[in-house]
C-alpha positions in Angstrom: 3.2 24.6 73.1 1.3 26.7 70.5 2.5 29.2 67.9 1.7 32.9 67.9 1.5 35.1 64.7 2.5 38.4 66.2 1.7 40.4 63.1 -1.1 39.6 60.7 -3.4 42.1 58.9 -6.4 39.7 59.1 -8.8 42.5 58.5 -7.5 43.0 54.9 -10.2 42.7 52.3 -8.3 40.0 50.5 -9.2 37.7 53.4 -12.9 38.5 53.3 -14.0 35.4 51.4 -12.0 32.8 53.4 -11.3 34.5 56.8 -13.2 32.0 58.9 -11.6 29.1 57.1 -8.1 30.7 57.5 -8.6 31.1 61.2 -9.7 27.5 61.7 -7.0 26.1 59.5 -4.4 28.2 61.4 -5.7 26.8 64.7 -5.5 23.3 63.3 -1.8 23.9 62.5 -1.1 25.0 66.1 -1.3 28.8 65.5 -3.5 29.5 68.5 -2.9 33.2 68.9 -2.9 36.0 66.4 -2.2 39.7 66.8 -4.0 42.0 64.3 -2.4 45.5 64.2 -4.4 48.5 62.9 -2.8 51.0 60.6 -5.2 54.0 60.6 -8.3 55.3 62.3 -10.3 54.0 59.4 -9.8 50.3 60.4 -9.9 50.6 64.2 -13.5 49.4 64.4 -13.0 46.5 61.9 -9.8 45.3 63.6 -11.2 45.5 67.1 -14.5 43.8 66.2 -12.7 41.0 64.3 -10.4 40.3 67.2 -13.1 40.3 69.8 -15.5 38.2 67.8 -12.9 35.6 66.8 -11.0 35.4 70.1 -7.9 37.0 68.7 -5.9 40.0 69.8 -5.4 43.5 68.4 -3.4 46.7 68.7 -4.4 50.3 67.8 -2.1 52.7 66.0 -1.5 55.0 63.1 1.0 53.6 60.6 3.5 56.2 59.3 2.3 55.7 55.7 -1.3 56.2 56.8 -0.8 59.7 58.3 -3.4 62.2 57.0 -1.9 65.6 57.3 -5.3 67.3 57.2 -6.6 65.5 60.3 -3.6 64.7 62.5 -4.9 66.1 65.7 -8.3 64.6 65.3 -6.9 61.2 64.4 -4.7 61.3 67.5 -7.8 62.1 69.6 -9.7 59.2 68.0 -6.8 56.9 68.8 -6.6 58.1 72.4 -10.3 57.5 73.0 -10.3 54.1 71.3 -7.3 53.1 73.4 -8.9 54.3 76.6 -12.1 52.4 75.9 -10.3 49.2 74.8 -8.0 49.2 77.8 -10.9 49.4 80.1 -13.3 46.9 78.4 -11.5 44.6 76.0 -9.0 41.9 77.2 -8.2 41.3 73.5 -6.5 44.7 73.3 -2.8 44.3 73.8 -0.9 47.4 72.7 -0.2 50.4 70.4 0.7 49.6 66.8 1.5 49.5 64.1 3.4 52.8 64.6 6.8 54.0 63.6 8.9 55.7 61.0 9.2 54.9 57.3 11.9 56.7 55.3 12.1 54.2 52.4 10.9 56.8 49.9 12.7 60.1 49.6 10.8 62.8 51.5 11.4 66.4 52.6 12.2 67.4 56.2 8.6 68.5 56.8 7.3 64.9 56.1 10.0 63.4 58.3 9.2 65.8 61.1 5.5 65.0 60.9 6.2 61.2 61.1 8.4 61.8 64.1 5.7 64.0 65.8 3.0 61.4 65.3 5.3 58.6 66.4 6.2 60.5 69.6 2.5 61.3 70.3 1.6 57.6 70.1 4.5 56.7 72.4 3.0 59.2 74.9 -0.3 57.2 74.7 1.6 53.9 75.2 3.3 55.3 78.2 0.1 56.7 79.8 -1.6 53.3 79.5 1.5 51.2 80.2 1.2 49.4 76.9 3.8 47.7 74.7 4.2 49.0 71.1 4.4 47.3 67.7 7.0 49.2 65.7 7.4 49.7 61.9 10.9 50.8 60.9 12.2 51.2 57.4 15.5 53.0 56.8 14.8 54.8 60.1 16.3 52.5 62.8 18.8 55.0 64.2 16.4 57.8 64.3 13.8 55.5 66.0 16.4 54.3 68.6 17.3 57.9 69.5 13.6 58.7 70.1 13.1 55.5 72.2 16.2 56.2 74.3 14.6 59.5 75.3 11.6 57.7 76.7 11.7 56.3 80.2 8.4 54.6 80.5 7.9 52.5 77.3 6.9 49.0 78.2 8.9 47.3 75.4 7.3 45.6 72.4 8.1 44.3 69.0 10.1 45.7 66.1 8.0 44.0 63.4 9.8 42.5 60.4 13.2 43.6 61.7 15.6 44.4 58.8 18.2 46.5 60.5 21.8 45.7 61.3 23.0 43.3 64.0 24.2 46.3 66.0 20.8 48.0 65.8 19.2 44.7 66.8 21.3 44.7 70.0 20.2 48.3 70.7 16.5 47.5 70.4 17.0 44.4 72.6 18.7 46.5 75.3 15.6 48.7 75.3 13.4 45.8 76.0 12.2 45.0 72.4 11.7 41.7 70.7 12.5 41.3 67.0 9.9 40.0 64.5 11.0 37.3 62.1 8.8 36.4 59.1 8.7 35.5 55.5 11.8 37.3 54.5 14.0 34.6 56.0 12.6 32.1 53.4 14.5 33.9 50.6 18.1 32.9 50.2 18.9 36.4 48.8 17.9 38.0 52.1 21.3 37.3 53.4 21.4 40.1 56.0 18.1 39.1 57.5 19.0 35.4 57.5 22.4 36.2 59.2 20.6 38.2 61.9 18.2 35.3 62.4 21.2 33.1 62.9 23.1 35.5 65.2 20.3 36.8 67.4 19.4 34.6 70.3 16.0 32.9 70.2 15.3 34.6 73.5 14.9 37.9 71.6 12.8 36.7 68.6 9.1 36.3 67.8 7.4 34.9 64.7 5.1 36.7 62.3 3.6 36.4 58.8 2.7 40.1 58.1 0.1 38.5 55.8 -1.2 39.1 53.3 1.5 41.7 52.5 4.6 39.5 52.9 4.7 36.4 50.8 7.1 33.5 51.7 9.4 32.0 49.0 6.8 29.2 48.4 3.4 29.9 47.0 0.3 29.2 49.1 -1.2 25.8 48.5 -4.6 26.9 49.9 -7.7 28.0 48.0 -7.2 31.6 49.1 -3.8 31.7 47.3 -2.2 34.4 49.4 0.0 34.5 52.5 -1.9 33.8 55.7 -1.2 32.8 59.3 -1.3 29.2 58.1 2.2 29.6 56.8 3.7 30.3 60.2 4.7 26.7 61.0 6.8 26.5 57.8 8.4 29.8 58.8 9.3 28.3 62.1 10.8 25.3 60.4 12.9 27.7 58.2 14.2 29.5 61.3 15.0 26.2 62.9 17.0 25.2 59.8 18.9 28.5 59.9 19.7 28.2 63.6 20.4 24.4 63.4 18.0 23.7 66.3 14.7 21.9 66.6 11.4 23.5 65.5 10.1 22.7 69.0 12.8 25.0 70.4 11.8 27.8 68.0 8.1 27.4 68.9 8.8 27.3 72.7 11.1 30.3 72.8 9.2 32.6 70.4 5.9 31.8 72.2 7.4 32.3 75.7 8.9 35.6 74.5 5.6 37.1 73.3 3.8 35.9 76.5 6.5 37.6 78.6 5.9 40.9 76.9 2.1 40.5 76.7 1.2 38.0 79.5 -2.6 38.4 79.1 -2.3 36.5 75.8 -1.6 33.3 77.8 -5.3 33.2 78.8 
């Protein structure tokens, strides 16, 4: 059984010098599948080309912190057209993301309403093309759940880097979502996230690195010196330690989970 990094920004410029080496080393360590989420219309082409050329997978979406107020309608149209083309021609294309709501920094009602509008419009696209979604949620889980409950055709997906409460986790699971577990569990001070990792069944979890943004507790021993998909096996070991189970169980369940949501990744 192989590992799947369900969230890695492999298009980031910090990977430019070592990208091919990183992909090969990850493969050597059993990380055979990687999902690269886009965050804005500005990286749609780079993300899609990278995934297609390297035999990886990608999603398309507008991150809540990448919203350009001056070009909202045009950006949504660009997204729609990219999704339509990708759905028809690229087997590497697997969903809509990274999309969601981010209320971490204080903001006025207009900014919150704009985030909600863009989020809902992207859910429309996911519904039209029967695609799963990769969700970003910070201090917004209850608002997001309310929106998702109003949708009847969402094909599930992943709540990436889940950091909500256990009760919120159960609500997302009930709606058909998997919960992303990554580098945060390697920090002893992340008690809530580690407790969730313990309490939530393996049947509802997937693994991710969110590299290069999220660094594990340990420092990379590789020449590139930053977090990469190559750290995923050690994250799997950490999760197995938390849950007091074998790392083989963690790998088997988390991989089967993502293949259940995105079966085309099995090929």
